[in-house]
N, C-alpha and C positions, 0 to 999 in steps of 0.2 A: 750307500757309502762308497762303493766301488765306482759307480757311475759318476758321482759327484767328485771323485778324486782324479778323474781323467784330465780336466782342465788344470788342476793343481800340478799334475805330473808334467804337463806341457810347459807351465810357467816355471816350475821348480823341478828340473829333471832328476835331482838327487832323490827327492821324495818319490818320484816315479820308479827309480831304480830300487829303492827300499821296498816299495809295495810289490814290485815285480819279484824280488827275492822272496818275500812273504808268500806270494801266490804260488811261486814255483816250488817252494819247499813244503810249506804247510798245507797248501791246497784247501783253503777254508771253504771255497765254493763246493767242494765235494761233501760238505756236511750240510748242504741245503737241499732244496728240491725245486721242481719246476724248471723254468727257463734259466735260472741262476746256475744250475748244476752244469749245464753244457756250454754256456757262453765262454768264448776264448778270452777270458779276462787277462791272462798273461800276455797274449799277443797284442791286445789293445794297449796295455801299459807299456809294452816294448816299443810300439810305434809312437806313442805320446812322448816317451822318454827320449827316444832317438831324435824326434823332431825338436824337442826342447834342448837337446845337446847342441844343436846347430846354432841356437841363438844365445845360449848362456855364456857369460864371461868366466864363470867359475868352473873351469875345466883345465885339464893338463893332458892333452892328447899325445903330444910327442914323447913326453916322459913315460906315459902309460904304455905307449906302443913299444918303447925300449924295454920296459919291464915285462911285457907280454910276449916278447919275441920267442922265448923258449917254448911257450904253449903253441905258438904258430908253427914252430919247427916240428913239434910233436904231432900237430894236426896234419902237416905235410907228410910225415911218416905214415900216418893212418891212411892217407890217400894212396901211398905206394903199396902198403900191405893189402888194401882193398882191391887194387888192380890185380894182385896175384892171389887173391883169396880162393879157396876151394868152393865155398858157398857164396858165389858172386852176388846173388840177389839179397841175401840176408846181410852180407857185409856192406853192400851199397846202401841199404835201408838204414843201417846203424850209422854209417858215415854221414848221410844226409841229416839224420837226427842230431848228430854232434855238431855239424856245420851250422845248423839253425840256432844252436845255443851260443855259439862263439861271440856274436855281436853283443849279446846281453851279459856276457862275462867280461867283455872288454869295456863296455860303457860305464859300469859302476866304478871301475878302476880309474877312468878319466875324471870322475866326479869326486873321488876321495882326496879332496884338497886340504883337509884339516884332520887333526886327531879326533875331534868330536864326531866327524862323519865316519871315520873308521870304527869308532866305538859303537855308533848307532847302527851301522850295517852289520857288524859282528853280533850285536845284541839281538837284532831281528832274526838273523839266520839261526843263532843258537837257540833262542826261545821258540822259534818255529819248529825245530826238531824236538826240543825238550817238552813241548806240549804233549806229544804222543808218548813220551816216556813217563810223564806224570800221570796221564790218563791210563797208560798201560800198567804202571806200577800199582795204582789203585785197583784196577781190574784184576791184576794178579793176586793182590792181597785178599780181595773179596772172594775170588774163586779158588784160593788155595794153590794157585799155580798149575791147575789142570788144563788150562787152555792156552793157546798161542796168542801173542800180541801182534797185531798187524797195523800197518800205517794206513793212510788214506787211500781209497781205491783209485786205480788208474794213475798212480804217481810213482816217483822214483823210490819212495819209502813204503810202497804197498806190501812187499814181501817181508815176512818176519825177520829174515836174515839181513836184508838191506836196512830195515829199521834198526835192528840191533847194532849194525856197523855205524849208522848215523848217530845213535845214542852214545856209543863209545867215543866218538869224535866230540860230541856235545859236552860230555862230562868235564874235561879240562877247561873248556870254554866257559862253562858255568862257574867253575872255580875262579877263573879269571874275572868274570863279572862280579863274583862275590867280593873280591878285593877292590873293585871299583865302586861298589854300592855304598852310598852315603847314609842311608837310613837303616835302622835296625830291622824293621819289618821286611825290607828287601833282602837283607842278609839271611834272615831266618827262612824266608821263602825260597831262596836259592839253595840253602842247606837241605830243606825238605825236598826240593826238586832233584838234587843230586842223589839223595837216598832213594827216591821213587824211581829214578832212572836206573839205578843199580838193580833194584828189584825187577824192573821191566826187562832189562837185558838178560 
């Protein structure tokens, strides 16, 4: 599915941006084995999406750059603090990691040209985090709460505290999605997810 989606990301960069967000947050490839586990899926989708952005007419680069300016100022401040850091090597490694992420934080902003796209991206991000809350909530109920809940290995949500912080952020977004859901089964599913996220946290 991920291999077949690369040409789609090139032709429709917004879909590439959504898949990149899904890969970056949920890390579905970390639940597989063999070659799929270690392939740099996010990097491939980032390149396909960036290339697609050059050719699509559905973009708002100048407006997005204006909205992103405060983040760029903050990244500049990180560069200054890195130059004066006590632990130069560790600080530089973290700065490089942050700089790598910036283009793919900016690109989706350029492609959010309609309300439907905003809702779609927000839903993918929210549900990618909520997946581990639902899974963790069921795990907690089954084990009586004696074990910790961890996120996907080698990801931003791998630590139990980082996952808990992500789930706290996801809760109000799930509530927002609940009010946008048109079908009853979706609303009941979102209520169940919110309850399981609370247990997981």
